[in-house]
C-alpha positions as CSV (number, residue, x, y, z in Angstrom):
1,M,-62.6,89.2,-7.7
2,G,-59.7,89.0,-5.5
3,S,-57.1,87.4,-7.3
4,G,-53.7,88.9,-7.9
5,S,-51.2,90.7,-5.6
6,T,-52.6,94.2,-6.0
7,V,-53.7,96.3,-3.1
8,R,-57.4,95.7,-4.3
9,A,-57.0,92.2,-4.8
10,V,-55.5,92.3,-1.1
11,V,-58.5,94.3,0.3
12,V,-61.1,91.9,-1.6
13,R,-59.7,88.8,-0.3
14,R,-59.7,90.4,3.3
15,L,-63.4,91.5,3.1
16,K,-64.3,88.0,1.8
17,L,-62.9,86.2,4.7
18,L,-64.4,88.4,7.1
19,A,-67.7,87.6,5.6
20,A,-67.2,83.9,5.4
21,K,-66.1,83.9,8.9
22,A,-69.1,86.2,10.0
23,A,-71.5,83.6,8.3
24,L,-69.7,80.6,9.4
25,K,-70.2,81.6,13.1
26,F,-74.0,82.3,12.4
27,V,-74.6,79.2,10.5
28,S,-72.8,76.9,13.1
29,N,-75.3,77.9,15.8
30,L,-77.8,76.5,13.5
31,A,-76.1,73.2,12.4
32,D,-75.9,69.9,14.0
33,S,-72.7,68.9,12.3
34,V,-69.7,70.4,9.7
35,S,-67.7,68.7,7.6
36,Y,-64.2,69.8,5.7
37,I,-62.0,68.3,3.0
38,S,-58.9,68.7,5.4
39,K,-58.0,68.9,8.9
40,R,-55.9,72.2,8.1
41,D,-59.0,73.9,6.6
42,L,-60.9,72.4,9.7
43,S,-58.5,73.9,12.1
44,A,-58.7,77.2,10.5
45,D,-62.2,77.8,11.0
46,E,-62.5,76.1,14.7
47,D,-62.4,79.4,16.4
48,Y,-65.8,80.5,14.4
49,I,-67.6,76.9,14.7
50,S,-70.1,76.6,17.5
51,P,-68.8,74.0,20.3
52,A,-71.8,72.0,20.3
53,V,-71.3,71.4,16.8
54,A,-70.0,67.8,15.6
55,R,-67.0,67.8,13.1
56,F,-65.9,65.7,10.5
57,V,-63.2,65.5,7.8
58,I,-64.2,64.2,4.5
59,P,-60.9,64.0,2.3
60,N,-61.5,62.9,-1.3
61,G,-62.3,59.3,-1.9
62,A,-61.6,56.8,-5.0
63,P,-63.7,57.6,-7.9
64,I,-66.5,55.1,-8.9
65,F,-65.6,55.2,-12.4
66,E,-62.3,53.4,-14.2
67,F,-59.8,55.3,-16.2
68,T,-59.3,53.7,-19.4
69,G,-55.5,53.4,-18.7
70,K,-52.6,53.9,-16.4
71,G,-49.9,56.7,-16.7
72,K,-46.8,55.4,-17.7
73,W,-44.0,56.9,-15.7
74,N,-40.6,58.1,-17.5
75,P,-38.1,59.3,-15.0
76,I,-36.3,61.2,-18.1
77,G,-39.9,62.5,-19.7
78,P,-41.3,66.2,-19.9
79,L,-42.8,67.8,-16.7
80,V,-46.6,68.5,-17.1
81,V,-48.9,71.1,-15.7
82,V,-52.7,70.7,-16.0
83,G,-55.4,72.7,-15.6
84,D,-58.5,74.7,-16.3
85,W,-56.9,78.1,-17.3
86,A,-59.8,79.9,-16.9
87,Y,-59.6,79.9,-13.3
88,P,-57.4,82.6,-11.8
89,P,-55.4,80.6,-9.1
90,N,-54.4,78.2,-12.1
91,R,-53.4,80.9,-14.3
92,Q,-51.1,82.2,-11.6
93,M,-49.9,78.7,-11.0
94,L,-49.1,78.6,-14.7
95,Q,-47.2,81.8,-14.5
96,E,-45.4,80.6,-11.9
97,T,-44.7,77.1,-13.7
98,I,-43.3,78.7,-16.8
99,R,-41.2,81.2,-14.7
100,W,-39.4,78.5,-12.9
101,Y,-39.0,76.4,-16.0
102,M,-37.2,79.0,-17.8
103,Q,-35.1,79.6,-15.2
104,C,-34.3,75.7,-14.8
105,L,-33.3,76.2,-18.8
106,T,-30.2,78.4,-17.5
107,Q,-29.0,75.7,-15.5
108,K,-29.3,72.7,-18.1
109,D,-31.2,71.3,-21.1
110,M,-34.5,70.2,-20.1
111,S,-36.6,67.3,-21.4
112,G,-39.7,69.6,-21.9
113,L,-42.9,71.1,-20.4
114,N,-46.5,69.9,-21.2
115,I,-49.1,72.2,-20.8
116,V,-52.5,70.5,-20.3
117,G,-56.0,71.9,-20.2
118,P,-58.8,74.1,-21.7
119,N,-59.2,77.8,-21.9
120,L,-55.4,79.0,-22.2
121,V,-55.0,82.3,-22.6
122,D,-52.5,83.6,-25.4
123,D,-50.1,85.8,-23.4
124,I,-48.0,83.0,-22.0
125,Q,-44.2,82.8,-22.5
126,V,-43.5,80.2,-25.1
127,H,-40.3,78.1,-25.7
128,E,-39.3,75.3,-28.4
129,S,-39.2,72.8,-25.4
130,I,-42.9,73.9,-24.2
131,N,-45.7,71.9,-25.7
132,V,-49.0,73.5,-25.5
133,I,-51.4,70.2,-25.7
134,G,-54.6,71.9,-24.5
135,W,-57.7,69.8,-23.8
136,V,-57.5,65.9,-23.6
137,D,-60.5,63.3,-23.6
138,D,-58.7,61.2,-21.3
139,I,-56.5,62.4,-18.6
140,T,-54.3,59.4,-18.3
141,T,-52.8,60.9,-21.7
142,A,-51.7,63.9,-19.9
143,Y,-49.6,61.9,-17.6
144,S,-48.1,59.0,-19.8
145,G,-44.6,59.3,-20.3
146,V,-43.8,62.1,-18.1
147,S,-41.5,62.6,-15.3
148,A,-43.4,64.7,-12.9
149,A,-46.5,66.6,-12.7
150,L,-46.2,70.5,-11.2
151,A,-48.7,71.8,-8.8
152,F,-47.4,75.4,-7.8
153,V,-50.5,76.2,-6.3
154,S,-50.4,79.5,-4.0
155,S,-54.2,79.9,-3.4
156,G,-57.6,78.2,-4.4
157,A,-59.8,75.9,-2.5
158,G,-60.6,72.4,-2.2
159,V,-58.2,69.2,-2.7
160,K,-56.2,69.5,-6.1
161,N,-57.1,66.9,-8.5
162,K,-53.8,68.1,-10.2
163,V,-52.2,66.6,-7.4
164,L,-54.6,63.2,-6.9
165,E,-54.7,62.4,-10.5
166,P,-50.9,62.0,-11.3
167,L,-50.2,60.3,-7.5
168,S,-52.9,57.8,-8.4
169,F,-51.2,56.8,-11.6
170,G,-47.8,56.5,-10.0
171,I,-46.6,59.9,-11.4
172,P,-44.2,61.9,-8.6
173,V,-45.6,65.3,-8.0
174,I,-43.5,68.8,-7.5
175,A,-46.2,70.7,-5.2
176,T,-46.6,73.5,-2.9
177,N,-47.8,73.1,0.5
178,E,-51.2,74.6,-0.4
179,A,-51.5,72.0,-3.4
180,M,-50.9,69.3,-0.9
181,N,-53.9,70.1,1.4
182,G,-56.0,67.4,2.3
183,I,-53.9,64.8,0.4
184,D,-52.0,62.3,2.9
185,C,-49.4,60.5,0.4
186,D,-46.3,58.8,0.4
187,D,-43.8,61.8,1.1
188,S,-41.0,59.9,-1.2
189,M,-43.5,60.6,-4.1
190,V,-43.6,64.3,-3.4
191,L,-41.2,67.2,-3.7
192,E,-42.0,70.4,-1.9
193,Y,-41.6,73.2,-4.6
194,R,-39.9,76.6,-3.7
195,E,-39.1,79.8,-5.8
196,N,-35.1,78.6,-6.0
197,L,-35.7,74.9,-6.3
198,A,-32.7,73.7,-8.5
199,V,-32.9,71.3,-11.3
200,S,-30.0,69.2,-9.6
201,E,-32.4,68.7,-6.7
202,V,-35.2,67.7,-9.0
203,D,-32.8,65.3,-10.8
204,A,-31.5,63.6,-7.4
205,W,-34.8,63.5,-6.2
206,L,-36.3,61.3,-9.5
207,A,-33.2,59.4,-9.0
208,G,-34.2,58.3,-5.8
209,V,-38.0,57.4,-6.7
210,S,-36.3,55.4,-9.7
211,K,-34.3,53.5,-6.9
212,Y,-37.0,52.8,-4.5
213,G,-39.8,52.5,-7.5
214,A,-42.8,54.8,-8.2
215,R,-45.9,54.0,-5.9
216,A,-49.4,54.8,-6.8
217,F,-51.5,56.7,-4.2
218,I,-54.5,54.5,-3.3
219,A,-57.2,56.9,-2.0
220,P,-59.7,55.7,0.6
221,S,-63.1,54.7,-0.8
222,W,-66.1,57.2,-0.6
223,Q,-67.8,54.7,1.9
224,Q,-64.6,54.9,4.0
225,N,-64.5,58.6,4.1
226,L,-68.3,59.1,4.7
227,G,-68.8,56.3,7.3
228,P,-68.7,58.3,10.3
229,L,-70.7,61.1,9.0
230,L,-73.1,59.0,7.8
231,S,-73.5,57.0,11.3
232,H,-73.9,60.6,12.9
233,L,-76.7,61.5,10.6
234,E,-78.1,58.2,11.6
235,R,-78.2,58.5,14.8
236,H,-79.8,62.0,14.8
237,K,-82.1,61.8,12.1
């Protein structure tokens, strides 16, 4: 509950936020430490955390498993959007993605848009250049041969794998500030999304990436991310 832009949804989100802040204020008085996935999320809650509580920021770390391959970047390939479409914020993202893509088609012919992920709804707007792929067993296939991944996220929690995954394969990303929360990567690999983003701007950006070379984002290891928190727990056990 609370997704969408109706009055009811806005009220529900507001009530959830008030309840969460009250719970945080109570629990932090009993806790020794708190951890967050990003500095932005921590700063948003600072006023509700007990001054005596230790604070830690633990971003996503490098996975312990190896992918079967690497995404092969194609600067003139199709765009791709990835998500579990049963999740309301992802459905909102997909609607905005298709709206923007169809707007782009009025400016020039596009190389295509691939939609990847399970639980896709049937009422999405389709076009001959939109390729609905659905679930893939190996995530690298979702990003192979594409020009950029799209992450037009406006709500939701946590660090976005739909941003981490393509960047780790050297695939550029067009994303909102919300989607980039907690991800400290090379700015040249990310183009900030806005509703009126023009195809000419995207083309110029991709040309710049081609000129200087796409660079894969290397996330820190979980050992690096967890080190300060583990040291704190060891001292206070």
